[in-house]
PAVEX-558892 format. One record per residue (C-alpha): residue in three letters; x negated, y negated, z negated. Coordinates in steps of 0.05 Angstrom, whole numbers. Layout:
<r:ALA | u:X | v:Y | w:Z> $
...
// end
This chain:
<r:MET | u:-371 | v:-44 | w:898> $
<r:GLU | u:-361 | v:-14 | w:828> $
<r:SER | u:-291 | v:-3 | w:805> $
<r:ALA | u:-268 | v:-32 | w:738> $
<r:THR | u:-266 | v:38 | w:709> $
<r:GLU | u:-338 | v:52 | w:729> $
<r:SER | u:-361 | v:-15 | w:703> $
<r:LYS | u:-326 | v:-3 | w:637> $
<r:ALA | u:-356 | v:67 | w:632> $
<r:GLU | u:-426 | v:39 | w:643> $
<r:LEU | u:-415 | v:-15 | w:591> $
<r:ARG | u:-388 | v:36 | w:542> $
<r:LYS | u:-448 | v:80 | w:551> $
<r:LYS | u:-498 | v:23 | w:538> $
<r:GLN | u:-460 | v:-3 | w:478> $
<r:LEU | u:-454 | v:65 | w:445> $
<r:VAL | u:-529 | v:80 | w:455> $
<r:THR | u:-546 | v:13 | w:421> $
<r:ARG | u:-497 | v:24 | w:364> $
<r:ARG | u:-519 | v:95 | w:350> $
<r:ALA | u:-590 | v:69 | w:344> $
<r:MET | u:-572 | v:26 | w:284> $
<r:THR | u:-609 | v:43 | w:220> $
<r:MET | u:-567 | v:68 | w:162> $
<r:GLU | u:-586 | v:6 | w:122> $
<r:ARG | u:-563 | v:-43 | w:175> $
<r:TRP | u:-500 | v:-3 | w:189> $
<r:ILE | u:-480 | v:-5 | w:116> $
<r:SER | u:-499 | v:-78 | w:106> $
<r:ASP | u:-464 | v:-105 | w:167> $
<r:SER | u:-404 | v:-61 | w:156> $
<r:GLU | u:-396 | v:-90 | w:86> $
<r:LYS | u:-394 | v:-160 | w:116> $
<r:ILE | u:-343 | v:-138 | w:168> $
<r:GLN | u:-298 | v:-106 | w:116> $
<r:ALA | u:-302 | v:-167 | w:70> $
<r:ARG | u:-283 | v:-214 | w:128> $
<r:ALA | u:-226 | v:-168 | w:148> $
<r:ALA | u:-200 | v:-163 | w:77> $
<r:SER | u:-200 | v:-239 | w:72> $
<r:LEU | u:-152 | v:-249 | w:130> $
<r:SER | u:-92 | v:-288 | w:106> $
<r:LEU | u:-44 | v:-249 | w:150> $
<r:LEU | u:-58 | v:-187 | w:108> $
<r:ARG | u:-23 | v:-219 | w:49> $
<r:LYS | u:44 | v:-215 | w:85> $
<r:ALA | u:30 | v:-148 | w:119> $
<r:ALA | u:66 | v:-89 | w:88> $
<r:ARG | u:47 | v:-32 | w:134> $
<r:ILE | u:-24 | v:-26 | w:161> $
<r:HIS | u:-55 | v:24 | w:208> $
<r:CYS | u:-131 | v:32 | w:205> $
<r:TYR | u:-180 | v:82 | w:234> $
<r:VAL | u:-229 | v:121 | w:191> $
<r:SER | u:-300 | v:105 | w:214> $
<r:MET | u:-345 | v:160 | w:240> $
<r:GLU | u:-414 | v:153 | w:209> $
<r:HIS | u:-451 | v:193 | w:263> $
<r:ASP | u:-423 | v:145 | w:315> $
<r:ARG | u:-440 | v:83 | w:273> $
<r:GLU | u:-369 | v:55 | w:279> $
<r:ALA | u:-359 | v:-6 | w:237> $
<r:ARG | u:-346 | v:25 | w:169> $
<r:THR | u:-274 | v:23 | w:143> $
<r:LEU | u:-269 | v:67 | w:81> $
<r:GLU | u:-275 | v:11 | w:31> $
<r:LEU | u:-225 | v:-31 | w:70> $
<r:LEU | u:-175 | v:27 | w:71> $
<r:GLU | u:-183 | v:37 | w:-3> $
<r:LYS | u:-176 | v:-37 | w:-19> $
<r:LEU | u:-113 | v:-45 | w:22> $
<r:SER | u:-83 | v:17 | w:-9> $
<r:LEU | u:-99 | v:-6 | w:-80> $
<r:ASP | u:-69 | v:-74 | w:-63> $
<r:GLY | u:-2 | v:-39 | w:-54> $
<r:LYS | u:-1 | v:-37 | w:22> $
<r:GLU | u:27 | v:22 | w:59> $
<r:VAL | u:-35 | v:47 | w:95> $
<r:TYR | u:-37 | v:96 | w:153> $
<r:MET | u:-93 | v:126 | w:194> $
<r:PRO | u:-94 | v:157 | w:263> $
<r:TYR | u:-85 | v:231 | w:274> $
<r:ILE | u:-89 | v:262 | w:343> $
<r:GLU | u:-38 | v:317 | w:356> $
<r:ARG | u:-36 | v:349 | w:425> $
<r:GLY | u:-67 | v:287 | w:457> $
<r:VAL | u:-19 | v:239 | w:422> $
<r:MET | u:-40 | v:191 | w:367> $
<r:ARG | u:5 | v:196 | w:306> $
<r:ALA | u:4 | v:159 | w:240> $
<r:ALA | u:-20 | v:198 | w:178> $
<r:VAL | u:-8 | v:171 | w:108> $
<r:TYR | u:-70 | v:146 | w:70> $
<r:HIS | u:-69 | v:147 | w:-6> $
<r:PRO | u:-120 | v:116 | w:-55> $
<r:GLY | u:-177 | v:165 | w:-64> $
<r:GLN | u:-157 | v:202 | w:0> $
<r:ARG | u:-194 | v:266 | w:14> $
<r:PHE | u:-214 | v:285 | w:85> $
<r:ARG | u:-235 | v:344 | w:126> $
<r:VAL | u:-295 | v:318 | w:164> $
<r:SER | u:-321 | v:342 | w:231> $
<r:PRO | u:-389 | v:322 | w:257> $
<r:SER | u:-359 | v:300 | w:324> $
<r:ALA | u:-286 | v:284 | w:312> $
<r:PRO | u:-245 | v:235 | w:270> $
<r:ALA | u:-232 | v:254 | w:197> $
<r:THR | u:-167 | v:290 | w:180> $
<r:PRO | u:-133 | v:272 | w:115> $
<r:GLU | u:-119 | v:328 | w:65> $
<r:PRO | u:-63 | v:339 | w:53> $
<r:LEU | u:-38 | v:316 | w:121> $
<r:VAL | u:27 | v:277 | w:116> $
<r:LEU | u:52 | v:246 | w:181> $
<r:SER | u:98 | v:186 | w:185> $
<r:GLU | u:154 | v:181 | w:236> $
<r:ASP | u:162 | v:107 | w:221> $
<r:GLU | u:115 | v:69 | w:268> $
<r:CYS | u:134 | v:-2 | w:248> $
<r:PHE | u:65 | v:-31 | w:233> $
<r:ASP | u:47 | v:-103 | w:218> $
<r:VAL | u:-27 | v:-96 | w:232> $
<r:VAL | u:-69 | v:-44 | w:268> $
<r:PHE | u:-145 | v:-44 | w:260> $
<r:VAL | u:-176 | v:-17 | w:323> $
<r:PRO | u:-244 | v:17 | w:336> $
<r:LEU | u:-282 | v:-3 | w:398> $
<r:ALA | u:-346 | v:6 | w:437> $
<r:GLY | u:-347 | v:-66 | w:463> $
<r:PHE | u:-305 | v:-129 | w:467> $
<r:ASP | u:-301 | v:-199 | w:496> $
<r:ARG | u:-274 | v:-264 | w:467> $
<r:GLN | u:-210 | v:-260 | w:508> $
<r:GLY | u:-188 | v:-197 | w:472> $
<r:GLY | u:-215 | v:-148 | w:523> $
<r:ARG | u:-233 | v:-81 | w:491> $
<r:ILE | u:-277 | v:-24 | w:514> $
<r:GLY | u:-249 | v:37 | w:481> $
<r:PHE | u:-274 | v:108 | w:485> $
<r:GLY | u:-241 | v:128 | w:550> $
<r:LYS | u:-187 | v:172 | w:520> $
<r:GLY | u:-131 | v:120 | w:524> $
<r:TRP | u:-103 | v:138 | w:455> $
<r:TYR | u:-95 | v:67 | w:430> $
<r:ASP | u:-68 | v:40 | w:497> $
<r:ARG | u:-13 | v:94 | w:497> $
<r:PHE | u:-1 | v:82 | w:422> $
<r:PHE | u:10 | v:7 | w:432> $
<r:SER | u:53 | v:19 | w:493> $
<r:ARG | u:97 | v:66 | w:452> $
<r:LEU | u:102 | v:14 | w:396> $
<r:LEU | u:120 | v:-41 | w:445> $
<r:ALA | u:175 | v:3 | w:475> $
<r:SER | u:205 | v:7 | w:405> $
<r:GLY | u:200 | v:-69 | w:396> $
<r:VAL | u:140 | v:-64 | w:349> $
<r:ARG | u:85 | v:-116 | w:361> $
<r:PRO | u:31 | v:-109 | w:308> $
<r:VAL | u:-28 | v:-156 | w:304> $
<r:LYS | u:-85 | v:-117 | w:338> $
<r:ILE | u:-152 | v:-129 | w:304> $
<r:GLY | u:-218 | v:-101 | w:330> $
<r:LEU | u:-274 | v:-87 | w:281> $
<r:ALA | u:-343 | v:-91 | w:313> $
<r:PHE | u:-416 | v:-111 | w:305> $
<r:SER | u:-434 | v:-177 | w:339> $
<r:PHE | u:-481 | v:-142 | w:388> $
<r:GLN | u:-420 | v:-105 | w:417> $
<r:GLU | u:-396 | v:-169 | w:449> $
<r:VAL | u:-400 | v:-172 | w:525> $
<r:PRO | u:-385 | v:-232 | w:570> $
<r:THR | u:-324 | v:-200 | w:603> $
<r:VAL | u:-291 | v:-132 | w:596> $
<r:PRO | u:-264 | v:-105 | w:662> $
<r:CYS | u:-189 | v:-98 | w:652> $
<r:ASP | u:-143 | v:-44 | w:678> $
<r:PRO | u:-67 | v:-57 | w:682> $
<r:TRP | u:-53 | v:-11 | w:622> $
<r:ASP | u:-105 | v:-43 | w:576> $
<r:GLU | u:-79 | v:-73 | w:512> $
<r:GLN | u:-112 | v:-138 | w:491> $
<r:LEU | u:-136 | v:-151 | w:420> $
<r:ASP | u:-109 | v:-210 | w:381> $
<r:MET | u:-172 | v:-216 | w:338> $
<r:VAL | u:-241 | v:-187 | w:330> $
<r:VAL | u:-278 | v:-187 | w:263> $
<r:THR | u:-354 | v:-181 | w:264> $
<r:GLU | u:-406 | v:-189 | w:209> $
<r:ASN | u:-415 | v:-262 | w:230> $
<r:GLU | u:-345 | v:-288 | w:247> $
<r:ILE | u:-271 | v:-279 | w:258> $
<r:ILE | u:-254 | v:-289 | w:332> $
<r:ASN | u:-183 | v:-310 | w:349> $
<r:CYS | u:-176 | v:-281 | w:419> $
<r:GLN | u:-109 | v:-315 | w:431> $
<r:HIS | u:-145 | v:-382 | w:432> $
<r:ASN | u:-190 | v:-355 | w:487> $
<r:SER | u:-138 | v:-318 | w:528> $
<r:ARG | u:-151 | v:-307 | w:601> $
// end
């Protein structure tokens, strides 16, 4: 019998192959819809500090650059992930932010300014797959699970929002004990409130 980890690894592989096969036109078009839906979330009006990943084009992650820019111009304190010695930290994002881009790794802001304050209201999360109960297939590194565990230990409970294309939905994500559940998932077609569908 397959273990949950093996099942998740297989699902991840299939989802990423499908996503990377998206045409540039579809990726841009569907990403625009995802960002517009995400930006329309009423909870963002009250959110002061927002953490959001910078999408990797080669991986066809749901695009976030316009969302980051909008939130920043709206006066929000915006942060992006930065991996330092295997630990995910929060780097400050400014309007018109410049990046050092690698073909196979997340963008690094230039200049790099790290924040020690990890009190976030909302965290936008990348994913390879998801289910309607908030299960998330990440990328197997555990960065976000450890990040959320660290926040929780400090009493910080941000709203966790996945950004994904609708085809990334799977019936059920195999869950490990350390997996952090998403509160919402935004796709090009809908906003899914996972708390209403909790296991």
